[in-house]
C-alpha positions in Angstrom: 17.6 13.0 -26.6 15.2 15.2 -24.6 16.0 18.7 -25.9 12.8 20.4 -24.8 12.4 18.5 -21.5 16.0 19.4 -20.5 15.0 23.1 -20.6 12.3 22.6 -18.0 13.7 22.8 -14.5 10.5 24.1 -12.9 6.8 24.6 -13.8 7.7 28.3 -14.3 9.8 27.2 -17.3 6.9 25.1 -18.5 4.5 28.0 -18.4 6.8 30.0 -20.7 6.3 27.6 -23.5 3.9 28.2 -26.3 1.0 25.8 -26.2 2.0 24.3 -29.5 5.2 22.9 -27.9 3.4 21.0 -25.1 2.7 17.9 -27.2 6.4 17.6 -27.9 7.2 18.1 -24.2 4.6 15.4 -23.3 6.2 12.9 -25.7 9.7 13.6 -24.3 8.4 13.4 -20.8 6.7 10.0 -21.4 9.9 8.6 -23.0 11.9 9.9 -20.0 9.6 8.2 -17.5 9.8 4.9 -19.4 13.6 5.1 -19.5 14.0 6.1 -15.9 11.7 3.4 -14.5 13.4 0.8 -16.7 16.7 1.7 -15.0 15.5 1.8 -11.4 12.2 -0.1 -11.2 9.1 1.6 -9.8 5.6 2.4 -10.8 5.2 2.6 -14.5 1.7 2.1 -15.9 0.1 4.7 -13.7 2.8 7.3 -14.5 2.6 6.8 -18.3 -1.1 7.5 -17.9 -0.7 10.9 -16.2 1.8 12.6 -18.5 -0.5 15.0 -20.3 -2.6 15.6 -17.2 0.5 16.6 -15.2 1.7 18.9 -18.0 -1.7 20.6 -18.2 -2.1 21.1 -14.5 1.3 22.7 -14.0 0.8 24.8 -17.2 -2.5 26.2 -16.1 -2.1 26.5 -12.3 0.4 28.6 -10.6 2.2 25.8 -8.7 3.4 25.6 -6.0 1.2 28.6 -4.9 -1.8 26.6 -6.2 -1.8 23.3 -4.4 -1.8 19.9 -6.2 -2.6 16.9 -4.0 -2.0 13.5 -5.8 -3.8 10.4 -4.8 -2.5 7.7 -4.3 0.8 9.3 -5.2 2.4 6.6 -7.3 1.5 8.5 -10.5 3.7 11.5 -9.7 6.9 10.7 -11.5 6.0 13.2 -14.3 5.3 15.7 -11.6 8.7 15.1 -10.0 10.5 15.4 -13.3 8.8 18.8 -14.1 9.4 20.2 -10.6 13.2 20.2 -10.6 14.0 16.5 -9.8 14.7 15.2 -13.3 18.4 14.6 -12.6 17.7 12.7 -9.4 15.3 10.2 -11.0 18.2 7.7 -11.2 18.0 7.5 -7.4 14.3 6.7 -7.3 13.2 4.5 -4.4 16.8 3.9 -3.4 18.4 4.7 0.0 19.0 8.4 0.2 17.3 9.0 -3.1 13.9 10.2 -4.4 10.8 8.8 -2.8 8.3 7.0 -5.1 5.6 9.1 -3.6 5.1 12.8 -2.8 6.9 14.0 0.3 6.7 17.5 1.8 10.3 17.4 2.9 11.4 16.6 -0.7 9.9 19.5 -2.6 7.6 22.4 -2.0 5.7 21.2 -5.0 4.8 18.1 -3.0 2.1 19.8 -1.0 0.9 16.7 0.9 2.5 13.4 1.6 0.5 10.5 0.0 0.9 6.8 -0.5 -2.3 5.3 0.9 -5.3 5.9 -1.2 -8.3 8.2 -1.0 -6.8 11.0 1.2 -6.5 13.7 -1.5 -9.9 15.3 -1.4 -9.8 15.7 2.4 -6.3 17.2 2.3 -7.1 19.5 -0.6 -10.3 20.6 1.1 -8.3 21.4 4.2 -5.9 23.5 2.1 -8.8 25.3 0.3 -10.5 26.2 3.6 -7.2 27.3 5.1 -6.7 29.7 2.1 -10.2 31.1 2.6 -9.6 31.6 6.3 -6.3 33.3 5.7 -7.7 35.5 2.9 -5.4 34.0 0.2 -6.4 33.7 -3.4 -5.1 30.2 -4.3 -6.6 27.0 -5.8 -6.4 23.5 -4.3 -6.6 20.6 -6.7 -7.1 16.9 -5.7 -6.2 14.4 -8.4 -7.8 11.1 -7.5 -8.1 7.8 -9.4 -11.3 5.9 -10.0 -10.1 3.0 -7.8 -9.4 5.4 -4.9 -12.9 6.8 -5.3 -14.3 3.4 -4.0 -13.1 4.3 -0.5 -15.5 5.8 1.9 -13.1 8.5 3.0 -13.3 10.1 -0.5 -17.1 10.3 -0.2 -16.9 11.7 3.3 -14.7 14.5 1.9 -17.0 15.1 -1.0 -20.0 15.3 1.4 -18.1 17.9 3.4 -16.7 19.8 0.5 -20.1 20.3 -1.2 -21.3 22.5 1.7 -18.0 24.5 1.9 -17.7 27.8 0.0 -14.1 27.3 -1.2 -12.1 27.0 -4.4 -11.6 23.3 -4.6 -11.1 21.3 -7.8 -11.4 17.5 -7.7 -9.9 15.8 -10.8 -11.2 12.3 -11.3 -8.5 10.4 -13.2 -10.6 7.7 -14.6 -8.4 5.0 -16.1 -10.6 2.0 -15.2 -7.8 0.5 -13.2 -6.4 0.8 -9.7 -3.8 -2.0 -9.1 -6.1 -4.9 -9.4 -9.0 -4.6 -11.8 -11.5 -2.2 -10.1 -14.8 -3.5 -8.7 -18.0 -2.1 -7.4 -21.1 -0.3 -8.6 -19.4 3.1 -9.0 -16.8 1.6 -11.3 -19.6 0.0 -13.4 -21.3 3.3 -13.6 -18.1 5.0 -14.8 -17.4 2.2 -17.3 -20.8 2.6 -18.8 -20.0 6.3 -19.2 -16.7 5.6 -20.9 -18.5 3.6 -23.7 -20.7 6.7 -24.1 -23.0 5.2 -26.8 -26.2 6.4 -25.4 -24.9 9.8 -24.6 -23.3 10.2 -28.0 -26.6 9.2 -29.7 -28.6 11.6 -27.6 -26.1 14.4 -28.3 -26.4 13.9 -32.0 -30.2 14.1 -32.0 -30.1 17.9 -32.1 -27.4 18.0 -34.8 -28.7 15.4 -37.3 -32.4 14.9 -36.7 -33.9 18.2 -35.7 -31.5 20.6 -37.3 -33.8 20.9 -40.3 -36.6 22.2 -38.0 -35.2 25.4 -36.3 -38.2 25.9 -34.0 -37.4 22.5 -32.5 -33.7 23.1 -32.1 -34.0 24.6 -28.6 -36.0 21.5 -27.6 -33.3 19.3 -29.0 -30.7 21.0 -26.9 -32.9 20.5 -23.8 -33.2 16.9 -24.7 -29.5 16.6 -25.1 -29.0 18.1 -21.6 -31.5 15.8 -20.1 -30.0 12.7 -21.8 -26.6 13.7 -20.6 -27.9 14.0 -17.0 -29.2 10.5 -17.2 -26.0 9.0 -18.4 -23.0 10.8 -17.0 -22.3 11.0 -13.3 -23.1 14.7 -13.2 -26.2 14.0 -11.1 -24.1 12.0 -8.6 -21.4 14.6 -8.0 -23.7 17.7 -8.4 -25.9 16.3 -5.7 -22.8 16.6 -3.5 -22.7 20.3 -4.3 -20.0 20.2 -7.1 -20.2 21.6 -10.5 -19.5 18.6 -12.7 -17.5 19.0 -16.0 -16.6 16.2 -18.3 -15.7 13.6 -19.2 -12.8 14.8 -21.4 -9.8 12.9 -22.9 -7.0 13.1 -20.4 -4.4 12.6 -23.1 -5.7 15.5 -25.3 -3.9 18.7 -24.3 -6.1 20.7 -26.6 -9.1 19.6 -24.4 -7.4 19.6 -21.1 -5.8 23.1 -21.1 -8.8 25.2 -22.2 -11.0 23.3 -19.8 -8.7 23.8 -16.8 -8.2 27.4 -17.7 -12.0 27.9 -17.6 -12.3 26.0 -14.3 -9.5 28.0 -12.8 -11.8 31.1 -12.8 -14.9 29.4 -11.4 -15.8 29.8 -7.8 -16.8 27.0 -5.4 -16.2 23.3 -5.6 -15.6 21.9 -9.1 -15.4 18.3 -10.3 -13.5 17.5 -13.6 -13.8 14.0 -15.0 -10.9 13.0 -17.2 -10.5 9.6 -18.9 -6.9 8.3 -19.3 -5.3 5.0 -20.1 -2.7 3.3 -17.9 0.5 2.5 -19.7 -0.4 5.2 -22.4 2.2 5.3 -25.1 4.0 2.0 -24.3 2.2 -0.8 -26.0 3.3 -3.5 -23.6 2.1 -1.6 -20.5 -1.2 -0.7 -22.3 -1.8 -4.4 -22.9 -0.9 -5.5 -19.4 -1.1 -2.6 -17.0 -1.1 -4.9 -13.9 2.2 -6.5 -14.9 3.8 -3.1 -15.5 2.3 -1.5 -12.4 5.5 -1.8 -10.4 8.2 -3.6 -12.4 11.8 -4.0 -11.5 14.6 -3.0 -13.9 13.9 -4.1 -17.5 14.8 -3.4 -21.1 12.0 -1.3 -22.7 12.7 -2.8 -26.1 12.2 -6.3 -24.7 9.7 -5.8 -22.0 9.4 -7.9 -18.9 11.3 -11.2 -19.2 11.0 -14.3 -17.0 14.2 -15.0 -15.1 16.1 -18.0 -16.3 16.8 -19.0 -12.7 13.9 -20.2 -10.6 12.9 -17.6 -8.0 12.7 -18.5 -4.3 9.1 -19.0 -3.1 7.8 -15.9 -1.4 5.6 -15.7 1.7 2.9 -14.3 -0.5 3.0 -17.4 -2.7 3.0 -19.6 0.4 -0.2 -17.9 1.6 -1.8 -18.2 -1.9 -1.1 -21.9 -2.0 -2.3 -22.5 1.5 -5.5 -20.6 0.8 -6.4 -22.8 -2.1 -5.5 -26.0 -0.3 -7.6 -25.0 2.8 -10.5 -23.9 0.6 -10.4 -27.3 -1.1 -10.7 -29.0 2.3 -13.2 -26.6 4.0 -16.1 -25.2 2.0 -16.7 -22.6 4.7 -13.6 -20.7 3.8 -14.0 -17.4 2.0 -11.2 -15.1 0.9 -11.5 -11.3 1.2 -9.1 -8.6 -0.1 -9.4 -4.8 -0.3 -8.2 -4.5 -4.0 -5.0 -6.4 -3.6 -5.6 -9.6 -5.4 -2.2 -9.8 -7.1 -0.2 -8.3 -4.2 -1.7 -10.6 -1.6 -1.3 -13.7 -3.8 -5.0 -14.5 -4.4 -5.1 -14.8 -8.2 -5.2 -18.6 -8.2 -7.8 -18.6 -5.4 -10.0 -16.2 -7.5 -9.6 -18.5 -10.5 -10.4 -21.7 -8.7 -13.0 -20.5 -6.2 -14.6 -17.4 -7.8 -17.8 -17.8 -5.8 -15.9 -17.6 -2.6 -13.6 -14.8 -3.6 -14.5 -11.2 -2.6 -12.6 -8.1 -3.7 -14.3 -5.2 -1.9 -12.3 -2.5 -3.5 -10.1 0.0 -1.7 -12.2 -0.2 1.4 -10.3 -1.7 4.3 -12.9 -0.7 6.9 -15.6 -2.4 5.0 -13.5 -5.4 4.3 -13.1 -6.1 8.0 -16.7 -5.6 9.0 -17.8 -7.5 5.9 -15.7 -10.4 7.1 -17.3 -10.1 10.6 -20.7 -10.4 9.1 -19.8 -13.5 7.2 -18.2 -15.0 10.4 -21.5 -14.4 12.2 -23.2 -16.7 9.7 -20.8 -19.6 10.2 -18.3 -18.9 7.4 -14.6 -18.8 7.9 -13.3 -15.5 6.5 -9.6 -15.1 5.6 -8.8 -11.4 5.1 -5.7 -10.9 3.1 -4.5 -7.4 3.8 -1.1 -5.6 4.0 -0.1 -4.8 7.6 0.0 -1.1 6.8 -3.5 -1.1 5.4 -5.0 -2.9 8.4 -4.2 0.3 10.3 -7.0 1.9 8.3 -9.5 -0.5 9.8 -8.5 -0.5 13.4 -11.8 0.5 14.8 -13.6 -2.3 12.9 -11.0 -4.8 14.0 -11.8 -3.9 17.7 -15.5 -3.1 17.5 -16.8 -5.6 14.9 -14.4 -8.5 15.2 -12.6 -8.7 18.5 -15.4 -7.6 20.9 -17.6 -10.2 19.2 -14.8 -12.7 19.3 -15.3 -13.8 15.7 -13.1 -16.4 14.0 -11.6 -14.2 11.3 -8.0 -14.9 10.1 -6.0 -11.9 9.1 -3.1 -12.7 6.7 -0.8 -9.7 7.1 1.5 -9.4 4.2 4.3 -6.8 4.1 4.9 -7.1 7.9 8.1 -5.3 8.9 10.2 -3.3 6.4 9.1 -3.2 2.8 12.1 -1.5 1.1 11.5 0.8 -1.8 8.0 1.9 -0.8 9.3 3.3 2.5 7.6 4.4 5.7 4.1 4.7 4.3 4.0 1.0 3.5 6.1 -0.5 6.2 4.3 -2.9 8.5 6.1 -1.8 11.6 3.3 -1.5 14.1 1.0 -4.6 13.8 2.4 -6.5 16.8 2.0 -3.4 19.0 -1.5 -2.5 17.9 -2.8 -6.0 17.8 -1.5 -7.6 21.0 -3.3 -5.0 23.1 -6.7 -6.1 21.8 -8.5 -8.7 23.9 -9.4 -12.0 22.1 -6.7 -11.3 19.4 -3.8 -13.6 18.8 -0.7 -12.8 16.7 1.6 -15.4 15.0 5.1 -14.6 13.7 6.4 -17.4 11.4 10.1 -17.6 11.1 10.2 -19.2 7.6 8.0 -20.3 4.7 7.0 -23.7 6.2 6.2 -22.2 9.5 4.0 -19.6 7.7 2.0 -22.3 6.1 1.6 -24.3 9.4 0.8 -21.2 11.4 -1.9 -20.2 8.9 -3.4 -23.6 9.6 -3.1 -23.0 13.3 -4.8 -19.7 13.0 -7.6 -21.2 10.9 -8.3 -23.8 13.6 -9.1 -21.2 16.3 -12.5 -19.9 17.2 -11.3 -16.4 17.8 -9.5 -13.7 15.6 -5.9 -14.5 14.7 -3.4 -12.5 12.7 -0.4 -14.2 10.9 2.2 -11.6 10.0 4.9 -12.3 7.3 7.2 -10.1 5.3 7.4 -9.2 1.7 9.5 -11.4 -0.6 11.2 -14.7 0.2 12.5 -16.0 3.5 15.2 -18.5 4.5 14.2 -20.8 1.7 12.7 -23.6 3.8 10.6 -26.0 1.7 6.9 -26.1 2.6 5.1 -29.3 3.4 2.3 -30.5 1.2 -0.3 -31.0 3.9 -2.2 -28.7 6.2 -0.7 -29.7 9.5 -0.9 -27.0 12.2 1.7 -26.1 14.8 0.6 -26.1 18.4 -1.2 -22.9 19.4 0.9 -20.5 21.4 3.9 -22.7 21.7 7.5 -21.8 20.8 10.7 -23.9 20.6 14.3 -23.7 21.5 16.3 -23.7 18.3 19.8 -23.5 19.7 21.0 -24.3 23.2 23.7 -22.1 24.5 24.7 -20.6 27.8 24.5 -17.4 29.7 22.1 -15.5 27.5 19.1 -16.3 25.4 17.8 -14.6 22.3 14.0 -14.7 22.0 13.3 -14.3 18.3 9.9 -13.4 16.8 9.5 -14.0 13.1 12.1 -14.2 10.3 14.9 -12.5 12.3 15.3 -16.0 13.8 17.8 -16.8 11.1 20.2 -13.9 11.6 19.8 -14.6 15.3 21.1 -18.1 14.8 24.0 -16.8 12.8 24.9 -14.4 15.6 24.4 -17.0 18.2 26.9 -19.4 16.6 29.6 -16.8 17.2 28.4 -15.8 20.7 27.6 -19.3 22.0 24.2 -18.3 23.2 20.7 -19.8 23.2 18.1 -19.0 20.6 14.4 -19.4 21.1 11.9 -19.3 18.2 8.9 -17.8 20.1 6.5 -18.0 17.1 3.6 -16.2 18.9 3.7 -12.6 20.0 0.3 -13.2 21.7 -0.3 -15.3 23.5 3.3 -15.8 24.6 4.5 -19.2 25.5 4.9 -18.2 29.1 5.9 -21.6 30.3 8.8 -21.7 27.8 9.7 -18.1 28.6 9.9 -18.8 32.4 12.0 -21.9 31.8 14.5 -20.0 29.6 14.6 -17.0 32.1 15.4 -19.4 34.9 18.3 -20.9 33.1 19.9 -17.8 31.7 21.5 -14.6 33.1 20.2 -12.2 30.5 17.5 -12.1 27.7 17.5 -10.4 24.3 14.2 -10.0 22.4 14.3 -9.6 18.6 11.5 -8.6 16.2 11.1 -6.8 12.8 8.5 -4.5 14.3 8.5 -1.4 16.5 10.2 -1.9 19.9 7.7 0.3 21.7 4.8 -1.9 22.7 6.0 -4.8 20.6 6.8 -8.4 21.3 9.8 -7.4 23.5 7.4 -5.4 25.7 5.2 -8.4 26.0 8.1 -10.5 27.3 9.0 -7.8 29.8 5.4 -7.6 31.0 5.1 -11.4 31.4 8.3 -11.5 33.4 7.2 -8.6 35.6 3.8 -10.4 36.2 5.8 -13.5 37.3 7.9 -11.4 39.6 11.1 -12.1 37.7 13.8 -9.5 37.0 16.3 -10.1 34.4 18.7 -7.9 32.4 17.1 -7.4 29.0 17.9 -5.9 25.6 15.1 -5.2 23.2 16.1 -5.2 19.5 13.7 -4.1 16.8 12.7 -1.1 14.8 13.6 2.2 16.5 11.2 4.9 17.3 11.5 6.6 13.9 10.0 6.2 10.4 12.3 4.1 8.2 13.3 5.5 4.8 12.9 3.7 1.5 15.7 1.6 0.2 17.0 -1.9 -0.1 15.5 -4.0 2.7 18.8 -5.7 3.6 20.5 -2.3 3.9 17.6 -1.0 6.0 17.8 -3.9 8.4 21.5 -3.4 8.7 20.9 0.3 9.5 18.6 -0.8 12.3 21.2 -3.2 13.6 18.9 -6.2 12.8 21.2 -8.2 10.5 23.5 -10.9 12.0 26.4 -8.6 12.4 24.3 -5.9 14.1 22.7 -8.4 16.5 26.1 -9.8 17.5 27.5 -6.3 18.0 24.6 -5.1 20.1 24.7 -8.2 22.4 28.5 -8.1 22.7 28.4 -4.4 23.7 25.6 -4.7 26.2 26.3 -8.1 27.7 30.1 -8.5 27.5 30.5 -9.7 31.1 27.6 -12.2 30.8 29.2 -13.7 27.6 32.6 -13.9 29.2 31.3 -15.6 32.3 29.3 -18.1 30.3 32.3 -18.9 28.1 34.5 -19.5 31.1 31.9 -21.7 32.8 30.9 -23.9 29.9 31.3 -24.1 26.1 28.2 -23.6 24.0 26.3 -26.6 22.6 25.3 -27.1 19.0 22.0 -26.2 17.5 18.9 -28.2 18.5 17.6 -30.2 15.6 
C-alpha cells in the first residue's frame, strides 16, 4: 500500500532517492498520515499541510547533523514517519507511545522539544550560535507557522538573529491558519501577499509591456524589483537583517528543493516564505481545517460524524454558556482569548457579542496586560486561557494585574492533567504559582454546576480571581439556569465521617467520596485554594485525628501546602497526607490511566489513606460507625 514509503527508515534513505520519485513518496506519506491519525486521533490538518515541506527539508539538509526545530510541533507527524518511527505511529499520544510533539528523548532527529508556540527561532538561533562557537559547519532551521509569528517572542528572536553572524534559516510556513482563524496586522499583510495580484501585475510589466523596447528592459526589471519590495514582506524581514526569499508554493517540490539547495550554501540569516494549505490532499480537512485540527478516531471515507448518543456537557461548554449569559446581564463584560476561541468555548460569545470579543493572537503576555488596561477603564475582562499558557504571562499577571488589584477573571481551562498532549499542556502548576500572589484568589469547582456558580462568584469580586477547571466532562451534574454565585471563600462538608477528613480541591471530590464510603471518613469540598475557608478548616481539624488533602495539581506549593501553612499559623499540629501530582512531568496518555498512575482515582486514594492511617481508621471504626453523606 505504501511501497516507496516502506523503504524509508531514515532521512539517509530518503536522500538516496532520485528527485523524480519524491512526488510519489509525498503522496504515500500524506496517505499514511491520514490513515494513522484516523486510527489514533491526533493533529491532522497541520500535518497534511507539511508533507512536501518535510520531505524537502530532510532531502536537502543533512539531518540530524543539520538541526530542524519545529514550531509549534503539532505538524511533525511526517517528520516522525521519515525519521524511523513509522511503525510506532499506532501508539501516537498513548501511554508509553509516541508523543504528538517533538521530544529530544524520543529521537535524535527531534533536536528541540516543542509544543508551545513561537519558541523555534530562539532555539534554532541558539543552536546556530553554538555551532559557530564550536567551529562546526552545520545549519539550523526553524520552521514556524504564520500564527506563531504573532507572538512577541518570535520577533525578539528575529531582532537578535539579524545582528548575529550565523547560519540560520527561518522557514515561515504560511498557511493562513493557526488553530483558530489568525488575527492581527501581520496576518493581514501576509494575506494580501498571498493574493499577489499587484505583485503579479508588476512582475508582468517587464515581460509584456516593455519587452518590445529593449533599452527600457533594464528599467522594467528595476520597476519589478521595486514593486516587489512594496508588496512582499521582504522589507519587514530584511530590516531585521535577514535575506528574504519567497514566497514559494510549499506543496511544489520542484520549487522547494532547488530553493532550499541554494539557501543551504548561503551564509548568514536567511528567511524563506512558503505558502501551504492546512488539510492539503484531504478535501474534508481542506474545507474545515479547524474541525480536523485535532480529531479523534474517524473513518477517512466518511469524515467526522456526530455521535448518536448525546455527549456529556464539558467544563469548556459550561464556561461558554456562562460567558454569554453574564454578558447578556452586564454590558461591561468583555471576553479575551489568545487565539483559542474554539478550545476555550468562545465561539457562541464571538457570534453573539462580536464587539465585545477580542482574540489577540498567540500573545499571552499581551492578552493579560490588554485585560488590565480594559479593567482600568471600568470594564470587566474575562480572560479565557489554558492553565499551561497562563504560565507564559506570569510577569504580566503579577506586575500589571495583581499589583494594581484589577478585577480580571481568569477562566483556566485544561487545569490538571490533559491526557494525550502530555506534560507541555498539563495545567499542573496554577494553584502553586497563583496562590503566592497577593490580591489573587483561586477557585476550584468540583463539578459543572459549581463551575458556573464559582465563575459568577469570581465575577462579583473587585480583585483578580482565577477559576480552574479540567478538560472534558466532569461528574455530570446539571447546571442551573441562573447566575447565582456561591459564597466567596467558603467550603462545605459533603460527607460526615469519623477519625479522618479528606479535604478535596476540585473535581477529585468525587473519587474522594467513593473512597470515603469504604473508609467511613469525612469529606470536605474546599472549593477555594485561596483564600482558604480557615474557619471550616479549623473546625474540621479540631474534630478529626488526621487530615488528607487532595488536588489535581502539583503537591509542592499547592493547596495541600496552603492547608499545612494555615494550620501552622493557628498553632495546630495534625498528622497529614498530601495527595496530588508528584514532583515529575506526567506523560501523555489516557487521563483516567494517568490519574490512576498518580494514585488519584478512588482506589488509589483509598489505598494511600489505608496505608498511611491504618491505626486512625481502626480507632475510628471501633469508636463510632460512619454517618451517611451530607445532602
